[in-house]
Kinemage of the C-alpha trace (Angstrom):
@kinemage 1
@onewidth
@group {chain A} dominant
@subgroup {mainchain}
@vectorlist {calphas} color= white
{ca met a 1} P 11.473 -5.571 -8.759
{ca ala a 2} L 8.082 -5.664 -7.115
{ca met a 3} L 7.097 -8.449 -4.531
{ca thr a 4} L 3.947 -10.173 -5.810
{ca lys a 5} L 1.157 -12.034 -3.956
{ca ala a 6} L 3.076 -15.182 -4.939
{ca asp a 7} L 6.224 -14.130 -3.444
{ca ile a 8} L 4.212 -13.398 -0.134
{ca val a 9} L 2.805 -16.908 -0.361
{ca glu a 10} L 6.298 -18.096 -0.814
{ca ile a 11} L 7.753 -16.495 2.144
{ca ile a 12} L 4.792 -17.572 4.369
{ca his a 13} L 5.346 -21.076 3.244
{ca gln a 14} L 9.193 -21.114 4.146
{ca lys a 15} L 9.038 -18.842 7.244
{ca val a 16} L 5.936 -20.210 9.091
{ca gly a 17} L 6.106 -23.849 7.429
{ca phe a 18} L 2.392 -23.702 6.122
{ca gly a 19} L 1.665 -25.492 2.939
{ca arg a 20} L 1.662 -23.679 -0.233
{ca lys a 21} L -2.250 -24.362 -0.379
{ca glu a 22} L -2.685 -23.235 3.067
{ca ser a 23} L -0.568 -20.002 2.627
{ca thr a 24} L -2.194 -19.297 -0.448
{ca glu a 25} L -5.750 -19.119 1.421
{ca ile a 26} L -4.091 -17.192 4.186
{ca val a 27} L -3.023 -14.690 1.849
{ca glu a 28} L -5.970 -14.401 -0.211
{ca gln a 29} L -8.298 -14.062 2.966
{ca val a 30} L -6.194 -11.298 4.231
{ca phe a 31} L -6.565 -9.283 0.943
{ca glu a 32} L -10.329 -10.044 0.556
{ca ile a 33} L -10.809 -8.802 4.350
{ca ile a 34} L -8.856 -5.529 3.483
{ca gln a 35} L -10.958 -5.039 0.363
{ca glu a 36} L -14.066 -5.720 1.928
{ca thr a 37} L -13.359 -3.135 4.731
{ca leu a 38} L -12.249 -0.612 2.193
{ca glu a 39} L -15.478 -1.164 0.044
{ca ser a 40} L -17.610 -0.594 3.123
{ca gly a 41} L -15.945 2.898 3.537
{ca glu a 42} L -13.876 1.874 6.668
{ca lys a 43} L -10.046 2.588 7.377
{ca val a 44} L -7.584 -0.226 7.605
{ca lys a 45} L -5.002 0.350 10.309
{ca ile a 46} L -2.243 -2.167 10.535
{ca ser a 47} L -0.011 -1.044 13.696
{ca gly a 48} L 3.424 -0.499 13.055
{ca phe a 49} L 2.845 -0.655 9.027
{ca gly a 50} L 0.249 2.271 8.082
{ca asn a 51} L -3.200 3.083 7.299
{ca phe a 52} L -5.254 2.509 4.003
{ca val a 53} L -8.092 4.951 3.691
{ca val a 54} L -10.670 5.533 0.881
{ca arg a 55} L -11.109 9.083 -0.185
{ca gln a 56} L -13.529 10.515 -2.583
{ca lys a 57} L -12.092 12.884 -5.351
{ca arg a 58} L -14.361 15.479 -6.955
{ca pro a 59} L -14.937 15.706 -10.537
{ca arg a 60} L -12.338 17.931 -12.370
{ca arg a 61} L -11.466 19.321 -15.648
{ca gly a 62} L -8.517 17.543 -17.783
{ca arg a 63} L -7.542 17.318 -21.301
{ca asn a 64} L -7.368 14.236 -23.701
{ca pro a 65} L -3.564 13.983 -24.468
{ca lys a 66} L -4.457 12.736 -28.057
{ca ser a 67} L -6.864 15.544 -29.081
{ca gly a 68} L -6.201 18.301 -26.648
{ca asn a 69} L -9.926 18.667 -26.119
{ca glu a 70} L -11.070 19.598 -22.618
{ca ile a 71} L -13.082 16.680 -20.650
{ca val a 72} L -14.538 16.489 -17.394
{ca ile a 73} L -12.777 13.886 -15.266
{ca ser a 74} L -15.695 12.060 -13.244
{ca ala a 75} L -15.719 11.887 -9.508
{ca arg a 76} L -14.430 8.765 -8.402
{ca lys a 77} L -13.149 6.936 -5.116
{ca val a 78} L -9.390 6.253 -4.624
{ca val a 79} L -7.217 4.314 -1.956
{ca thr a 80} L -4.583 6.166 -0.110
{ca phe a 81} L -1.753 4.689 1.957
{ca lys a 82} L -0.070 6.364 4.708
{ca ser a 83} L 2.802 4.772 6.282
{ca gly a 84} L 3.061 4.518 10.205
{ca asn a 85} L 5.957 5.911 12.063
{ca val a 86} L 7.598 2.477 12.620
{ca leu a 87} L 7.659 1.737 8.646
{ca arg a 88} L 8.755 5.277 8.264
{ca lys a 89} L 11.677 5.001 10.591
{ca ala a 90} L 12.616 1.876 9.194
{ca leu a 91} L 12.598 3.195 5.566
{ca asn a 92} L 14.854 6.224 6.907
{ca gln a 93} L 17.159 4.540 8.979
{ca asp a 94} L 20.202 4.641 6.439
{ca arg a 95} L 19.425 7.795 5.636
{ca glu a 96} L 19.548 9.102 9.447
{ca thr a 97} L 22.735 7.035 9.825
{ca gln a 98} L 24.423 8.867 6.732
{ca glu a 99} L 23.218 12.415 8.285
{ca ala a 100} L 24.584 11.435 11.734
{ca glu a 101} L 27.859 10.137 10.172
{ca ser a 102} L 28.369 13.402 7.918
{ca asn a 103} L 27.591 15.567 11.141
{ca asp a 104} L 30.429 13.643 12.800
{ca leu a 105} L 33.081 14.849 10.143
Protein backbone atom coordinates (compact mmCIF):
# COMPACT_ATOMS: atom_id res chain seq x y z
CA MET A 1 0.00 0.00 0.00
CA ALA A 2 1.29 3.46 -0.88
CA MET A 3 1.25 6.44 1.45
CA THR A 4 -0.85 9.28 0.02
CA LYS A 5 -0.82 13.01 0.60
CA ALA A 6 -3.96 12.57 2.74
CA ASP A 7 -2.06 10.02 4.87
CA ILE A 8 0.76 12.53 5.42
CA VAL A 9 -1.77 15.21 6.42
CA GLU A 10 -3.37 12.81 8.91
CA ILE A 11 -0.01 11.86 10.44
CA ILE A 12 0.94 15.53 10.89
CA HIS A 13 -2.48 16.17 12.42
CA GLN A 14 -2.01 13.32 14.93
CA LYS A 15 1.70 13.72 15.77
CA VAL A 16 2.07 17.50 15.75
CA GLY A 17 -1.42 18.42 16.86
CA PHE A 18 -2.21 20.90 14.10
CA GLY A 19 -5.76 20.97 12.79
CA ARG A 20 -6.49 19.09 9.59
CA LYS A 21 -6.83 22.34 7.64
CA GLU A 22 -3.45 23.61 8.89
CA SER A 23 -1.83 20.23 8.24
CA THR A 24 -3.21 20.21 4.70
CA GLU A 25 -1.88 23.73 4.05
CA ILE A 26 1.58 22.78 5.35
CA VAL A 27 1.79 19.65 3.19
CA GLU A 28 0.53 21.54 0.11
CA GLN A 29 3.07 24.33 0.66
CA VAL A 30 5.97 21.88 1.10
CA PHE A 31 5.11 20.07 -2.15
CA GLU A 32 4.57 23.37 -3.96
CA ILE A 33 8.00 24.64 -2.87
CA ILE A 34 9.65 21.37 -3.98
CA GLN A 35 7.86 21.53 -7.35
CA GLU A 36 8.77 25.18 -7.96
CA THR A 37 12.41 24.50 -7.07
CA LEU A 38 12.60 21.56 -9.47
CA GLU A 39 10.83 23.54 -12.22
CA SER A 40 13.53 26.21 -11.92
CA GLY A 41 16.17 23.52 -12.52
CA GLU A 42 17.56 23.43 -8.98
CA LYS A 43 18.21 20.33 -6.87
CA VAL A 44 16.19 19.65 -3.75
CA LYS A 45 18.44 18.26 -1.01
CA ILE A 46 16.78 16.98 2.15
CA SER A 47 19.41 16.11 4.72
CA GLY A 48 19.13 12.55 5.97
CA PHE A 49 16.59 11.69 3.27
CA GLY A 50 17.95 12.27 -0.23
CA ASN A 51 18.14 14.44 -3.33
CA PHE A 52 15.63 15.19 -6.07
CA VAL A 53 17.28 16.20 -9.35
CA VAL A 54 15.86 17.18 -12.75
CA ARG A 55 17.66 15.39 -15.57
CA GLN A 56 17.40 16.01 -19.30
CA LYS A 57 16.83 12.89 -21.42
CA ARG A 58 17.88 12.92 -25.05
CA PRO A 59 15.57 11.89 -27.87
CA ARG A 60 15.79 8.16 -28.60
CA ARG A 61 14.39 5.52 -30.89
CA GLY A 62 11.61 3.31 -29.69
CA ARG A 63 8.83 1.09 -31.01
CA ASN A 64 5.09 1.47 -30.94
CA PRO A 65 4.12 -1.70 -29.06
CA LYS A 66 0.81 -1.97 -30.90
CA SER A 67 1.99 -1.55 -34.50
CA GLY A 68 5.69 -2.36 -34.12
CA ASN A 69 6.60 0.79 -36.08
CA GLU A 70 9.79 2.56 -35.09
CA ILE A 71 9.22 6.02 -33.59
CA VAL A 72 11.36 8.77 -32.09
CA ILE A 73 10.71 9.40 -28.41
CA SER A 74 11.18 13.13 -27.87
CA ALA A 75 13.63 14.70 -25.43
CA ARG A 76 12.16 15.41 -22.03
CA LYS A 77 12.96 16.25 -18.45
CA VAL A 78 12.56 13.68 -15.67
CA VAL A 79 12.86 13.88 -11.91
CA THR A 80 15.18 11.39 -10.26
CA PHE A 81 15.60 10.62 -6.57
CA LYS A 82 18.75 9.37 -4.92
CA SER A 83 18.41 8.30 -1.32
CA GLY A 84 20.80 9.69 1.26
CA ASN A 85 23.06 7.54 3.43
CA VAL A 86 20.82 7.80 6.51
CA LEU A 87 17.74 6.60 4.61
CA ARG A 88 19.73 3.90 2.78
CA LYS A 89 21.11 2.56 6.08
CA ALA A 90 17.65 2.59 7.67
CA LEU A 91 16.20 0.66 4.72
CA ASN A 92 18.98 -1.92 4.79
CA GLN A 93 19.26 -2.27 8.57
CA ASP A 94 17.28 -5.54 8.65
CA ARG A 95 19.43 -6.99 5.89
CA GLU A 96 22.65 -6.07 7.70
CA THR A 97 21.31 -7.64 10.91
CA GLN A 98 20.42 -10.85 9.06
CA GLU A 99 23.86 -10.97 7.41
CA ALA A 100 25.58 -10.46 10.76
CA GLU A 101 23.50 -13.24 12.32
CA SER A 102 24.25 -15.64 9.46
CA ASN A 103 27.98 -14.88 9.81
CA ASP A 104 27.79 -15.80 13.49
CA LEU A 105 26.51 -19.30 12.62
